[in-house]
Residue frames relative to the residue before (quaternion, step in Angstrom):
aa qw qx qy qz dx dy dz
M 1.0000 0.0000 0.0000 0.0000 0.00 0.00 0.00
A 0.4739 -0.6985 0.4620 0.2722 3.59 -0.94 0.84
R 0.4760 -0.6458 0.5113 0.3081 3.53 -1.18 0.59
P 0.5585 -0.6097 0.4298 0.3626 3.60 -1.09 0.58
I 0.4838 -0.6504 0.5046 0.2972 3.54 -1.16 0.65
K 0.4147 -0.7099 0.5176 0.2370 3.56 -0.91 0.97
E 0.5847 -0.5676 0.4389 0.3785 3.56 -1.21 0.47
T 0.4740 -0.6534 0.5085 0.2995 3.54 -1.12 0.68
P 0.4268 -0.7115 0.4871 0.2725 3.61 -0.76 0.97
E 0.4346 -0.6729 0.5348 0.2690 3.57 -1.14 0.64
L 0.3182 -0.7395 0.5643 0.1829 3.54 -1.13 0.71
F 0.0708 -0.7941 0.6036 0.0077 3.54 -1.01 0.87
G 0.8302 0.2774 -0.1687 0.4531 3.56 -1.29 0.36
K 0.8532 -0.1028 0.1089 0.4996 3.50 -1.08 -0.92
D 0.6116 0.5504 -0.3517 0.4464 3.61 1.06 -0.70
A 0.6635 0.5004 -0.2999 0.4684 3.58 0.94 -0.86
E 0.6504 0.5117 -0.3146 0.4650 3.59 0.97 -0.85
R 0.6581 0.5056 -0.3020 0.4691 3.59 0.95 -0.87
F 0.6516 0.5098 -0.3131 0.4665 3.61 0.94 -0.84
E 0.6632 0.5027 -0.3131 0.4577 3.59 0.90 -0.89
K 0.6474 0.5140 -0.3190 0.4637 3.56 1.02 -0.83
L 0.6597 0.5165 -0.3103 0.4492 3.62 0.96 -0.83
I 0.7298 0.4201 -0.2711 0.4663 3.62 0.85 -0.81
S 0.6455 0.5215 -0.3375 0.4444 3.61 1.16 -0.43
Q 0.7678 0.2531 -0.1575 0.5671 3.59 1.20 -0.37
P 0.0672 -0.8369 0.5426 0.0257 3.62 0.37 1.20
L 0.5447 -0.6074 0.4666 0.3416 3.56 -1.18 0.58
P 0.5163 -0.6395 0.4618 0.3336 3.60 -1.03 0.69
V 0.3586 -0.7137 0.5621 0.2146 3.55 -1.12 0.74
P 0.4803 -0.6728 0.4709 0.3081 3.61 -0.83 0.94
E 0.6097 -0.5805 0.4111 0.3497 3.54 -1.14 0.72
S 0.6331 0.5425 -0.3442 0.4317 3.59 1.01 -0.75
D 0.6400 0.5088 -0.3261 0.4745 3.62 1.05 -0.71
R 0.6415 0.5194 -0.3222 0.4635 3.59 1.01 -0.79
D 0.6517 0.5052 -0.3161 0.4692 3.59 0.98 -0.83
R 0.6455 0.5206 -0.3235 0.4558 3.58 0.97 -0.85
A 0.6613 0.4951 -0.3043 0.4743 3.61 0.97 -0.87
R 0.6459 0.5206 -0.3211 0.4569 3.58 0.99 -0.82
K 0.6501 0.5080 -0.3154 0.4688 3.60 0.99 -0.80
A 0.6362 0.5188 -0.3220 0.4715 3.58 0.99 -0.85
Y 0.6407 0.5237 -0.3197 0.4615 3.58 0.99 -0.83
E 0.6652 0.5026 -0.3036 0.4613 3.57 0.89 -0.93
I 0.6365 0.5131 -0.3386 0.4657 3.61 0.98 -0.77
M 0.6712 0.4923 -0.3016 0.4650 3.61 0.85 -0.92
K 0.6445 0.5213 -0.3147 0.4624 3.56 1.03 -0.80
S 0.6795 0.5041 -0.2943 0.4445 3.58 0.99 -0.80
I 0.7350 0.4163 -0.2450 0.4759 3.62 1.03 -0.64
S 0.6142 0.5308 -0.3637 0.4569 3.57 1.24 -0.21
N 0.1156 -0.7952 0.5919 0.0620 3.57 -1.12 0.60
F 0.1013 0.8176 -0.5531 0.1234 3.54 0.73 1.09
Q 0.3076 -0.7237 0.5869 0.1928 3.51 -1.12 0.71
W 0.1294 -0.8144 0.5610 0.0732 3.65 -0.32 1.12
């Protein structure tokens, strides 16, 4: 049986400011990574046969 998930701690002060700055300015993703992800998506889409 799995253990319960602990509550996420709240951030205050400088830690909160640093976290907000990091998530508001994400690092750019290289074009090669985007192409690789797009190709993987297309492959998965082509082999799946979900009925929507």
